[in-house]
C-alpha positions as CSV (number, residue, x, y, z in Angstrom):
1,X,11.2,17.7,10.8
2,X,8.9,19.9,8.7
3,X,5.2,19.2,9.3
4,X,4.6,20.0,5.6
5,X,5.8,16.5,4.6
6,X,2.9,14.1,4.4
7,X,3.1,11.1,6.8
8,X,2.1,7.5,6.3
9,X,1.8,4.6,8.8
10,X,2.2,1.2,7.1
11,X,1.5,-1.7,9.4
12,X,3.5,-4.9,9.0
13,X,6.1,-3.0,6.8
14,X,9.3,-4.7,7.8
15,X,9.0,-7.2,5.0
16,X,7.1,-8.3,1.9
17,X,4.2,-6.3,0.6
18,X,4.4,-3.8,3.5
19,X,8.0,-3.1,2.9
20,X,7.4,-2.4,-0.8
21,X,4.6,-0.1,0.1
22,X,6.7,1.8,2.7
23,X,9.7,2.3,0.5
24,X,7.5,3.4,-2.5
25,X,5.7,6.0,-0.3
26,X,9.0,7.2,1.0
27,X,10.4,7.6,-2.5
28,X,7.3,9.5,-3.4
29,X,7.8,12.1,-0.6
30,X,6.1,10.7,2.5
31,X,7.7,10.3,5.9
32,X,6.9,6.7,6.9
33,X,6.4,4.8,10.1
34,X,7.7,1.3,9.6
35,X,5.7,-1.0,11.9
36,X,7.0,-4.4,13.0
37,X,5.9,-7.0,15.5
38,X,9.0,-9.1,16.2
39,X,11.7,-8.4,13.6
40,X,13.3,-5.1,14.7
41,X,16.4,-5.9,12.6
42,X,14.3,-6.1,9.4
43,X,12.5,-2.8,10.3
44,X,15.7,-1.0,11.0
45,X,17.0,-2.2,7.6
46,X,13.9,-0.7,5.9
47,X,14.5,2.6,7.8
48,X,18.2,2.6,6.8
49,X,17.2,2.0,3.1
50,X,14.8,4.9,3.2
51,X,17.2,7.3,4.9
52,X,20.0,6.3,2.5
53,X,17.8,7.4,-0.3
54,X,17.1,10.8,1.4
55,X,13.8,9.9,2.9
56,X,12.5,10.0,6.5
57,X,11.3,7.0,8.5
58,X,11.0,5.6,12.0
59,X,10.5,2.0,13.2
60,X,7.8,1.3,15.8
61,X,7.5,-2.2,17.3
62,X,3.8,-2.8,18.0
63,X,1.2,-5.5,17.7
64,X,-1.9,-4.1,16.0
65,X,-3.9,-6.7,17.8
66,X,-3.2,-5.0,21.1
67,X,-4.7,-1.7,22.3
68,X,-1.3,-0.6,23.7
69,X,0.4,-1.4,20.4
70,X,-2.0,0.6,18.4
71,X,-1.7,3.6,20.8
72,X,2.1,3.5,20.6
73,X,2.0,3.3,16.9
74,X,0.0,6.5,16.5
75,X,1.6,8.4,19.4
76,X,5.1,7.7,18.2
77,X,4.2,8.7,14.6
78,X,2.7,12.0,15.7
79,X,5.6,12.7,18.1
80,X,8.2,12.1,15.3
81,X,6.4,13.8,12.4
82,X,3.6,15.9,13.8
83,X,0.9,14.7,11.5
84,X,-0.8,11.7,9.9
85,X,-2.2,11.7,6.3
86,X,-2.3,8.0,5.4
87,X,-2.9,4.7,7.2
88,X,-2.2,1.5,5.3
89,X,-3.6,-1.5,7.2
90,X,-1.3,-4.2,5.8
91,X,-0.3,-6.3,8.8
92,X,-1.7,-9.8,8.6
93,X,-1.0,-13.4,9.5
94,X,-2.0,-16.6,7.8
95,X,-4.0,-19.3,9.5
96,X,-1.7,-21.2,11.9
97,X,-1.4,-24.8,10.9
98,X,-3.9,-24.3,8.0
99,X,-6.4,-26.6,9.8
100,X,-9.5,-27.9,8.2
101,X,-12.5,-25.8,9.3
102,X,-13.9,-28.8,11.3
103,X,-10.7,-28.8,13.3
104,X,-10.4,-25.0,13.7
105,X,-9.6,-23.8,17.2
106,X,-10.8,-20.7,19.1
107,X,-7.2,-19.9,19.9
108,X,-6.3,-19.6,16.3
109,X,-9.5,-17.8,15.5
110,X,-8.8,-15.1,18.1
111,X,-5.2,-14.8,16.9
112,X,-6.1,-14.3,13.2
113,X,-9.1,-12.1,13.8
114,X,-7.2,-10.0,16.3
115,X,-4.4,-9.2,13.8
116,X,-6.3,-9.2,10.5
117,X,-9.6,-7.6,11.4
118,X,-10.1,-6.3,14.9
119,X,-6.7,-4.6,14.9
120,X,-7.2,-2.8,11.6
121,X,-10.7,-1.7,12.7
122,X,-9.6,-0.1,16.0
123,X,-6.4,1.4,14.5
124,X,-8.5,3.0,11.7
125,X,-10.9,4.3,14.3
126,X,-8.1,6.0,16.2
127,X,-6.3,7.2,13.1
128,X,-9.6,8.7,11.7
129,X,-10.2,10.6,14.9
130,X,-6.7,12.0,14.7
131,X,-7.1,12.9,11.1
132,X,-10.4,14.6,11.7
133,X,-8.8,16.8,14.4
134,X,-5.9,17.6,12.0
135,X,-8.2,18.4,9.1
136,X,-10.2,20.7,11.3
137,X,-7.1,22.5,12.5
138,X,-5.9,22.7,8.8
139,X,-2.8,20.7,9.6
140,X,-3.6,18.3,6.8
141,X,-5.8,18.8,3.8
142,X,-7.5,15.4,3.9
143,X,-6.9,11.8,5.1
144,X,-6.8,8.4,3.6
145,X,-7.1,4.8,5.0
146,X,-6.2,1.8,2.8
147,X,-7.0,-1.8,3.8
148,X,-5.0,-4.6,2.3
149,X,-7.3,-7.6,1.9
150,X,-6.8,-10.7,-0.2
151,X,-8.4,-12.8,-2.9
152,X,-9.1,-15.2,0.0
153,X,-11.9,-12.7,1.0
154,X,-14.0,-14.4,-1.7
155,X,-12.1,-17.5,-2.9
156,X,-12.7,-20.2,-0.3
157,X,-10.0,-22.3,1.3
158,X,-11.5,-24.7,3.8
159,X,-8.2,-25.1,5.6
160,X,-8.0,-21.3,6.3
161,X,-11.5,-20.4,7.4
162,X,-10.4,-17.9,9.9
163,X,-8.1,-16.1,7.4
164,X,-10.8,-16.0,4.7
165,X,-13.5,-14.7,7.0
166,X,-11.3,-12.0,8.5
167,X,-10.2,-10.8,5.1
168,X,-13.8,-10.8,3.9
169,X,-14.7,-8.6,6.8
170,X,-12.2,-6.0,5.6
171,X,-14.5,-5.2,2.6
172,X,-17.4,-4.4,4.8
173,X,-15.1,-2.5,7.2
174,X,-14.0,-0.4,4.1
175,X,-17.5,0.4,3.1
176,X,-18.5,1.3,6.6
177,X,-15.6,3.6,7.2
178,X,-15.9,5.1,3.7
179,X,-19.6,6.1,4.3
180,X,-19.0,7.4,7.8
181,X,-15.8,9.4,7.1
182,X,-16.7,11.0,3.7
183,X,-18.1,14.1,5.2
184,X,-14.9,14.4,7.4
185,X,-12.6,14.5,4.3
186,X,-11.3,11.0,4.6
187,X,-11.3,8.5,1.8
188,X,-11.2,4.8,2.4
189,X,-10.1,2.1,-0.1
190,X,-9.4,-1.7,-0.2
191,X,-6.6,-3.2,-2.1
192,X,-7.2,-6.9,-3.0
193,X,-3.9,-8.6,-3.9
194,X,-3.8,-11.9,-5.7
195,X,-1.0,-14.4,-5.6
196,X,2.0,-12.3,-4.6
197,X,5.5,-13.5,-4.2
198,X,6.4,-13.2,-0.5
199,X,7.5,-15.3,2.5
200,X,3.8,-16.1,3.1
201,X,3.4,-17.7,-0.3
202,X,6.9,-19.3,-0.5
203,X,5.8,-22.6,1.0
204,X,3.3,-23.1,-1.8
205,X,5.4,-21.7,-4.6
206,X,5.4,-25.0,-6.6
207,X,1.7,-25.3,-6.5
208,X,1.1,-21.8,-7.7
209,X,3.8,-22.0,-10.3
210,X,1.8,-24.7,-12.0
211,X,-1.6,-23.0,-11.5
212,X,-0.3,-19.8,-13.0
213,X,1.2,-21.7,-16.0
214,X,-2.1,-23.4,-16.5
215,X,-4.0,-20.0,-16.7
216,X,-5.3,-19.5,-13.2
217,X,-4.9,-15.7,-13.9
218,X,-5.2,-14.1,-17.4
219,X,-1.8,-12.4,-16.7
220,X,0.4,-15.4,-16.3
221,X,2.9,-14.4,-13.8
222,X,3.4,-14.1,-10.0
223,X,2.4,-10.8,-8.6
224,X,5.2,-8.8,-7.0
225,X,5.0,-6.6,-3.8
226,X,5.8,-3.6,-6.0
227,X,2.6,-4.3,-8.0
228,X,0.6,-3.6,-4.8
229,X,2.8,-0.6,-3.9
230,X,1.9,1.0,-7.2
231,X,-1.8,0.8,-6.5
232,X,-1.2,2.4,-3.1
233,X,0.8,5.2,-4.8
234,X,-2.1,6.0,-7.1
235,X,-4.4,6.5,-4.1
236,X,-1.7,8.4,-2.1
237,X,-1.2,10.8,-5.1
238,X,-4.9,11.6,-5.0
239,X,-5.6,10.2,-8.5
240,X,-9.0,9.0,-7.3
241,X,-10.5,12.2,-5.9
242,X,-14.1,11.3,-6.6
243,X,-13.9,7.7,-5.2
244,X,-14.2,6.1,-1.8
245,X,-15.1,2.6,-0.5
246,X,-13.6,1.1,-3.7
247,X,-11.9,-2.3,-4.0
248,X,-8.9,-2.3,-6.4
249,X,-7.9,-5.8,-7.5
250,X,-4.2,-6.4,-8.0
251,X,-4.5,-10.0,-8.9
252,X,-3.6,-10.5,-12.5
253,X,-7.3,-10.8,-13.4
254,X,-8.0,-13.7,-11.0
255,X,-11.4,-12.2,-10.1
256,X,-12.7,-12.5,-13.6
257,X,-15.1,-15.4,-14.2
258,X,-14.6,-17.5,-17.4
259,X,-16.7,-19.9,-19.4
């Protein structure tokens, strides 16, 4: 494998938004690490799709909530491809049972925060240290970290307090990393998806069908995983060379306030 090919790690990329991001990056010339937690079969399917199109990919089973998982993810990526240019923190879980905040449990809190905030933070820390070494050794020209958050970072859902708070934390994490890493040649961005068609939103499809039809978003349609992937590609292609710490909304205009 030539080390001249840029390399991306996309967490939670065996399905949904992560899969769309991974396949788009591969089609754009990146070697990609497909990360999964439990569905090896789905990850292998993504790898096969990328390879069939002439791209390069590996599948790595790892929970980003666990130190050993994060270490394995980076070590196997570097062993296979020899470099790391881009980390996309996409892996996330919804609030188990969607309990009212007055019934929220510490067990669920730890589970959601571990995957949705703690994991991305410490994975970004390790990835940044690796990127800094590679930039210093002129193995890569620069590095990028992209955090996938959610409109739930600012739109409250009292039955998903842990999810909303963890996603809100990703914005501050993005700002902190962006400020700290700018001098090291690493840009950091946040992508904030709206209502995206996926297995996570499938159980509430009827609800959102009605809300979208009633004008919940100025652009009256469901978002697609490919919409998020296109925003990732714009950053990966270095189309924002004088930006960092920025939030890019991919939400059909949901964030706009109306009178």
